[in-house]
C-alpha positions in Angstrom: 29.9 2.2 2.9 30.1 0.5 6.3 27.0 1.0 8.5 25.9 0.2 12.0 23.5 -2.7 12.6 21.3 -2.0 15.7 19.3 -4.1 18.1 15.8 -4.2 16.5 12.5 -3.9 18.5 11.3 -7.4 17.8 8.3 -7.1 20.2 6.2 -4.1 21.2 7.2 -2.3 24.4 10.3 -4.4 24.7 13.2 -2.2 25.9 15.9 -4.8 25.6 16.6 -8.3 24.4 19.3 -11.0 24.6 21.4 -11.4 21.5 21.3 -15.2 21.5 23.4 -16.1 18.5 25.0 -14.8 15.4 23.7 -16.9 12.4 26.4 -15.8 9.9 30.1 -15.5 10.4 32.2 -12.4 10.0 33.1 -11.6 6.4 30.6 -14.3 5.2 28.2 -12.8 2.6 24.5 -13.0 3.2 21.5 -12.2 1.1 18.4 -10.1 1.9 15.9 -12.0 3.9 18.5 -14.4 5.4 18.4 -14.7 9.2 21.7 -13.1 10.4 21.1 -12.9 14.2 18.8 -14.6 16.7 17.3 -12.5 19.5 15.6 -13.7 22.6 12.8 -11.8 24.2 10.9 -12.6 27.3 8.7 -15.2 25.6 10.1 -16.0 22.2 13.2 -16.5 20.2 13.2 -14.4 17.0 15.4 -14.7 13.9 16.1 -11.2 12.5 16.4 -11.2 8.7 18.8 -9.0 6.7 17.1 -6.1 4.9 19.6 -6.2 2.1 22.6 -8.1 0.8 25.8 -7.6 2.7 28.4 -8.9 5.0 29.2 -8.6 8.8 32.4 -6.7 9.0 32.7 -6.6 12.8 30.7 -7.8 15.8 30.2 -5.3 18.6 28.2 -7.6 21.0 28.9 -11.2 22.1 26.2 -13.8 21.9 24.5 -14.0 25.3 24.6 -10.3 25.9 21.6 -8.2 26.9 21.3 -5.2 24.7 18.9 -2.2 24.7 16.8 -1.7 21.6 18.4 0.6 19.2 22.0 0.0 20.4 24.8 -1.0 18.0 25.4 -4.7 17.7 27.6 -5.0 14.6 29.1 -3.2 11.6 28.0 -4.4 8.2 28.7 -3.4 4.6 30.3 -4.8 1.4 33.0 -7.4 1.3 35.6 -4.9 0.0 35.1 -2.3 2.8 38.6 -1.1 3.9 39.5 -1.7 7.6 40.0 2.0 8.1 36.3 2.6 7.2 35.2 0.0 9.7 37.5 1.6 12.4 36.0 5.0 11.6 32.5 3.7 12.1 33.4 2.1 15.4 35.2 5.2 16.5 32.1 7.3 15.8 30.4 5.4 18.5 32.8 6.6 21.1 35.2 3.6 21.1 38.7 3.2 19.7 39.4 0.8 16.9 38.9 -2.8 17.8 40.5 -5.8 16.1 38.4 -7.2 13.3 37.2 -10.8 13.6 38.6 -13.2 11.1 36.5 -14.9 8.4 37.5 -18.3 9.7 36.1 -17.8 13.2 33.0 -19.9 14.1 29.7 -18.1 14.1 29.1 -18.5 17.9 32.7 -18.0 18.9 33.6 -15.0 16.7 35.7 -12.5 18.7 33.7 -9.4 19.3 34.6 -5.9 20.4 32.9 -5.1 23.7 29.6 -3.3 24.0 30.3 0.4 23.4 27.0 2.0 24.4 25.9 3.5 27.7 22.8 1.5 27.7 24.6 -1.8 27.3 27.2 -0.8 29.9 24.6 0.2 32.4 23.2 -3.3 32.5 26.4 -4.7 34.0 30.1 -3.9 33.8 31.1 -3.4 30.1 34.1 -5.2 28.6 37.2 -3.0 28.2 38.2 -1.4 24.9 41.7 -2.8 25.1 42.7 -6.1 23.7 41.6 -9.1 25.9 44.1 -11.4 27.6 44.7 -14.9 26.2 42.1 -17.6 26.9 42.3 -19.1 30.4 43.3 -22.8 30.2 40.3 -25.1 30.5 41.6 -26.8 33.6 42.3 -23.7 35.7 40.2 -20.9 37.0 40.9 -17.3 36.0 43.6 -15.5 38.1 41.8 -13.5 40.7 44.2 -10.6 40.2 43.1 -10.3 36.5 39.9 -8.7 35.3 37.2 -11.2 34.7 35.5 -11.0 31.3 31.8 -11.9 31.4 28.6 -10.9 29.5 26.2 -8.6 31.3 23.6 -11.4 31.6 26.2 -13.8 33.0 27.2 -11.3 35.7 23.6 -10.7 36.7 22.9 -14.5 37.0 26.1 -15.0 39.0 25.2 -12.2 41.4 21.6 -13.5 41.9 22.7 -17.1 42.3 25.7 -16.5 44.5 28.2 -17.9 42.0 31.8 -16.6 42.3 32.8 -15.5 38.8 36.5 -16.2 39.6 35.7 -19.9 39.9 34.0 -20.1 36.5 35.9 -20.9 33.3 34.4 -19.1 30.4 33.5 -20.9 27.1 33.3 -17.7 25.1 35.9 -16.0 23.0 39.1 -15.4 24.9 37.6 -17.1 28.0 34.6 -14.7 28.2 32.0 -16.1 30.7 28.6 -16.6 29.2 25.1 -17.3 30.6 25.5 -21.0 29.9 28.7 -21.2 32.0 26.9 -19.7 35.0 23.9 -22.1 34.6 26.3 -25.0 34.5 28.1 -23.7 37.6 24.7 -23.5 39.4 24.0 -27.1 38.5 27.4 -28.2 39.7 27.3 -26.3 42.9 27.3 -28.7 46.0 24.4 -28.6 48.4 25.1 -26.6 51.5 26.5 -28.6 54.3 24.2 -29.3 57.3 25.1 -27.5 60.5 24.8 -29.5 63.7 22.1 -28.3 66.1 24.7 -27.5 68.6 26.4 -25.0 66.3 23.3 -23.6 64.5 21.4 -20.8 66.2 17.7 -21.7 66.5 15.2 -19.6 64.5 12.2 -18.6 66.4 8.8 -19.2 64.8 5.6 -17.1 65.2 4.5 -19.2 68.2 7.8 -18.8 70.0 9.1 -22.3 69.4 12.4 -23.1 67.6 12.0 -23.8 63.9 14.1 -26.3 62.0 16.5 -24.8 59.6 15.3 -25.3 56.0 17.6 -26.3 53.1 16.9 -24.6 49.8 18.5 -23.5 46.5 17.6 -20.2 44.8 17.2 -20.7 41.1 17.5 -17.3 39.2 14.3 -16.3 37.4 14.5 -16.5 33.6 13.3 -13.7 31.5 10.2 -15.7 30.6 9.5 -16.5 34.3 9.9 -12.8 35.2 7.6 -11.8 32.3 4.9 -14.2 33.4 5.1 -13.0 36.9 4.8 -9.4 35.9 2.0 -9.8 33.4 -0.2 -12.0 35.6 0.3 -9.7 38.6 -0.7 -6.7 36.5 -3.7 -8.7 35.1 -4.9 -9.7 38.6 -4.5 -6.2 40.0 -5.9 -4.2 37.1 -8.4 -6.5 35.4 -11.7 -6.9 37.2 -12.2 -10.7 36.9 -15.5 -12.4 37.4 -16.1 -16.2 37.0 -18.7 -18.5 35.6 -18.7 -22.2 36.2 -20.6 -24.9 34.3 -20.6 -28.6 33.7 -21.0 -30.1 30.2 -22.0 -33.6 29.3 -19.4 -34.7 26.7 -20.2 -38.3 25.9 -21.4 -37.4 22.4 -18.3 -35.2 22.0 -16.0 -38.1 23.0 -17.8 -40.4 20.6 -17.5 -37.9 17.7 -13.8 -37.6 18.3 -13.4 -41.4 18.2 -15.2 -41.4 14.8 -13.2 -38.6 13.4 -9.9 -40.2 14.4 -11.0 -43.5 13.0 -11.6 -42.0 9.5 -9.2 -39.0 9.5 -5.5 -38.8 8.8 -4.9 -36.0 11.4 -5.5 -37.1 15.0 -7.9 -34.7 16.8 -7.6 -34.1 20.6 -10.4 -33.2 22.9 -8.7 -29.8 23.3 -8.8 -29.3 19.5 -12.6 -29.9 19.6 -12.9 -27.4 22.5 -11.0 -24.8 20.5 -13.4 -25.2 17.6 -16.4 -25.1 20.0 -15.2 -21.8 21.4 -15.2 -20.4 17.8 -18.8 -21.7 17.4 -19.8 -20.0 20.6 -18.2 -16.7 19.5 -20.2 -16.9 16.3 -23.4 -17.2 18.4 -22.4 -14.5 20.9 -20.1 -12.1 19.0 -20.0 -9.7 22.0 -17.5 -12.0 23.6 -15.1 -11.7 20.6 -13.5 -8.5 21.9 -10.5 -6.9 23.5 -10.3 -4.1 26.1 -8.5 -0.9 25.2 -8.3 2.2 27.4 -10.5 4.2 25.0 -12.6 1.5 23.3 -13.8 -2.1 23.2 -12.4 -3.6 20.0 -14.8 -6.1 18.3 -13.3 -8.7 15.9 -14.9 -10.4 12.9 -12.4 -13.4 12.9 -12.0 -15.7 15.8 -8.4 -15.9 17.0 -7.9 -18.2 20.1 -4.8 -18.6 22.3 -3.8 -22.0 23.5 -1.9 -22.3 26.7 1.2 -24.4 26.3 3.4 -25.5 29.3 7.1 -25.4 28.3 10.3 -26.0 30.3 10.7 -22.3 30.8 7.1 -21.4 31.6 3.7 -20.9 30.1 3.2 -19.4 26.7 0.0 -18.8 24.8 0.4 -18.9 21.0 -2.6 -17.8 18.9 -4.4 -20.0 16.4 -5.7 -17.5 13.8 -9.1 -17.7 12.1 -10.3 -20.8 14.0 -13.9 -20.0 12.7 -12.8 -20.7 9.1 -10.6 -23.7 9.8 -11.7 -27.3 9.5 -11.4 -29.6 12.5 -8.4 -31.1 11.0 -7.0 -27.7 10.3 -7.3 -26.7 13.9 -5.6 -29.9 15.0 -2.7 -29.4 12.6 -2.2 -25.7 13.5 -2.3 -26.5 17.3 0.2 -29.4 17.0 2.5 -27.0 15.1 2.5 -24.2 17.6 2.8 -26.6 20.6 5.9 -28.3 19.0 7.5 -25.0 18.2 6.6 -23.5 21.6 8.5 -26.3 23.4 11.5 -25.7 21.2 11.2 -21.9 21.8 10.9 -21.3 18.0 7.7 -19.2 18.2 7.7 -15.8 16.5 6.7 -12.8 18.6 3.7 -12.1 16.4 2.4 -15.6 17.2 2.1 -14.7 20.9 0.1 -11.5 20.3 -3.6 -11.0 19.7 -6.6 -13.2 20.3 -9.7 -12.5 22.4 -9.8 -15.6 24.6 -7.4 -18.3 25.9 -8.1 -21.9 26.6 -6.1 -23.6 29.3 -6.6 -27.3 29.9 -5.3 -29.3 33.0 -7.6 -32.2 32.4 -4.7 -34.4 31.4 -3.3 -34.0 34.9 -6.5 -35.1 36.5 -7.5 -31.7 37.7 -11.3 -31.5 37.9 -11.9 -27.8 38.4 -9.7 -24.6 38.5 -9.8 -20.9 37.6 -7.2 -19.0 35.5 -6.0 -15.5 35.1 -6.9 -13.5 32.0 -4.2 -12.6 29.5 -4.7 -8.9 28.7 -6.1 -7.4 26.6 -8.1 -10.5 25.9 -11.7 -10.6 27.3 -11.6 -14.0 28.8 -9.9 -17.3 29.6 -11.5 -20.7 29.8 -10.1 -23.2 32.3 -10.9 -26.8 31.4 -10.7 -29.7 33.9 -10.9 -33.5 33.4 -14.0 -35.3 32.2 -15.4 -37.5 35.0 -18.2 -39.9 35.1 -20.9 -38.6 37.4 -24.5 -39.4 38.3 -26.8 -37.0 36.6 -30.6 -36.7 36.6 -32.3 -36.8 33.2 -36.1 -36.7 32.9 -36.4 -37.8 36.5 -34.1 -40.7 36.2 -30.5 -41.0 37.5 -28.0 -42.0 34.9 -24.2 -41.8 34.4 -22.5 -39.3 32.1 -19.1 -37.9 31.4 -19.1 -34.4 32.7 -16.5 -31.7 31.9 -16.0 -28.9 34.4 -15.5 -25.5 33.0 -14.6 -22.1 34.6 -14.7 -19.0 32.5 -12.9 -15.9 33.8 -14.1 -12.7 32.2 -12.9 -9.1 32.1 -15.9 -7.1 33.4 -14.7 -3.9 31.7 -15.4 -5.3 28.2 -18.0 -8.0 28.9 -21.1 -7.9 31.1 -22.2 -10.8 33.2 -25.3 -11.5 31.2 -23.3 -11.6 28.0 -20.8 -14.0 29.5 -23.6 -16.2 30.8 -25.2 -16.3 27.4 -21.9 -17.3 25.9 -21.3 -20.1 28.4 -24.8 -21.5 27.7 -24.0 -21.5 24.0 -20.7 -23.1 24.5 -22.1 -25.9 26.7 -24.9 -26.5 24.2 -22.3 -26.8 21.4 -20.3 -29.4 23.4 -23.4 -31.4 24.2 -24.5 -31.3 20.5 -21.0 -31.6 18.9 -22.0 -31.9 15.3 -22.4 -28.1 15.4 -18.7 -27.9 15.7 -18.3 -29.4 12.2 -20.8 -27.0 10.6 
């Protein structure tokens, strides 16, 4: 019997997601556990696996469309399902029969019936239920008198970036305009022409003097960028931050790293050693290994640490699980893996959730000291700067040492100042006596 496949909730509290790609073609059998569709959330790309053996009989949503959780995206069933059965299932959704996609159609380019739900239609203008016109030739723009077919996400990006849809040639089925077409149009757009000072009206600044006109380009916010902005704004507004700063002498740490890398197959970074040192400090001060909830402070026995990773689309914070039970080489291997997959946007949603503390390191950029914003519901975030040689006093004598500047931002709801100070002291002590990291 033909059944409806609906957009799954791949991340908690995610009302919608972008259907990025169909991984199997129409009328191509798939097995249980095989990824059949790829869904893009605000911070991750998730492959959705089939719950049982079957075949996609008809696609209801094009790749690139934004779809509300729970809304229909396809019809699936057995290979011998009659077309009338598929038509009946589609009709039950409130749409008339749509032409079935052929088995020979490519996965990404398979013709799809337009979105048929109110939620999908409300995002932008839904595609009509009637058959679509023939594909527009690649060397001409769509006729302005004809209706322009574009995914909801493409329409939103076009509106926000000022791109005229009638000037864009769609690469989707039957000339449908996709998000990638709009992004390409933004890149191709010529810079605005300068207007001579005689023609341009002067803008008056705050001090009453004419201000020179500025040239700029608005780049539409991606889902990831919008999510980062929203979450960090909420964190700064709702989480009572307080900050502790310290300097740690890391000459012994740097020497230990050199020895490890000389004798070990897996290369260990300074950041890997800092991650392991955080786990050691959490073992010494377990009151820091917590998360804030509205009705409780949740204490954890294992130490899960988020590592901030800069990607082309924005910052993500994948979690390294059970750092306290991993070897130094195990931490290095796990960190390299999540960093590589983060840059390729192949992280699973569950890898971005959890943890009690995040480490963010800007030392490789030469930044000496900075403060970061907590990632709720975590209790803290540790900002690490570059190690610099400084003059320090030791037993009344001045000497030179490599000093690492640290700033710990803490959620005062879940952790008191004295507890955080105790943790910072323990952490610095571990860094200055780094053999404790290996215990």
